[in-house]
C-alpha atoms as one frame of an Amber mdcrd trajectory, in Angstrom:
protein
  33.626 -38.139 -40.009  36.843 -36.332 -40.080  37.233 -36.453 -36.332  36.374
 -39.965 -36.156  38.949 -40.944 -38.670  41.671 -38.786 -36.956  40.759 -40.424
 -33.650  41.118 -43.907 -35.000  44.452 -43.120 -36.599  45.826 -41.435 -33.288
  44.924 -44.622 -31.487  46.516 -46.690 -34.018  49.537 -44.680 -33.957  49.706
 -44.759 -30.267  48.932 -48.136 -29.284  49.634 -50.195 -32.581  52.863 -48.315
 -33.874  53.917 -46.929 -30.415  54.521 -43.704 -32.142  53.827 -39.886 -30.944
  50.304 -38.827 -32.117  50.173 -35.122 -31.184  50.226 -34.236 -34.786  47.066
 -36.065 -35.533  45.227 -35.259 -32.222  45.448 -31.650 -32.486  43.627 -31.465
 -35.720  41.095 -34.012 -34.440  40.510 -31.814 -31.345  39.781 -28.988 -33.420
  37.211 -30.708 -35.580  35.739 -32.281 -32.624  35.000 -28.982 -30.914  33.765
 -27.652 -33.813  31.249 -30.319 -34.401  30.175 -30.319 -30.823  29.821 -26.257
 -30.906  27.729 -26.579 -34.162  25.482 -29.241 -32.810  24.708 -27.138 -29.612
  23.930 -24.136 -31.953  21.714 -26.241 -33.974  19.806 -27.667 -30.851  19.295
 -23.936 -29.645  18.145 -22.799 -32.784  15.587 -25.496 -33.455  14.027 -26.004
 -29.915  10.615 -25.341 -31.682  11.143 -28.176 -34.239  11.221 -31.250 -32.003
  12.362 -33.548 -34.649  15.333 -31.625 -35.689  16.372 -30.926 -31.971  15.812
 -34.720 -31.101  18.129 -35.765 -33.798  20.577 -32.970 -32.985  20.624 -34.252
 -29.330  20.959 -37.885 -30.486  23.952 -36.911 -32.454  25.631 -34.987 -29.754
  25.208 -37.788 -27.320  26.770 -40.301 -29.963  29.627 -37.656 -30.418  30.372
 -37.739 -26.823  30.288 -41.547 -26.715  32.569 -41.602 -29.510  35.142 -39.366
 -27.776  34.694 -41.239 -24.570  35.617 -44.645 -26.087  38.489 -43.159 -28.199
  40.284 -41.329 -25.225  39.591 -44.417 -23.281  41.503 -46.591 -25.755  44.369
 -44.000 -25.530  44.556 -44.341 -21.600  44.741 -48.228 -21.777  48.228 -49.563
 -21.964  49.753 -51.404 -24.914  48.264 -54.588 -26.123  49.938 -57.626 -25.253
């Protein structure tokens, strides 16, 4: 949730206010990498429990889709 909030704030700073957003993106990247690593470890540890592994895989896919959307929004030009 914190990575999502910081990603939204970073997009708003860059696209809405046209200000530098590096001070927000560095902690967002750290939180995102930590979350992805935790999900991968959770999947590996619970391969026998198909329900927990399936939910973890779903969360991992959603996190990666969230990152793709956020970084795609950062790559777009300013709004007109």
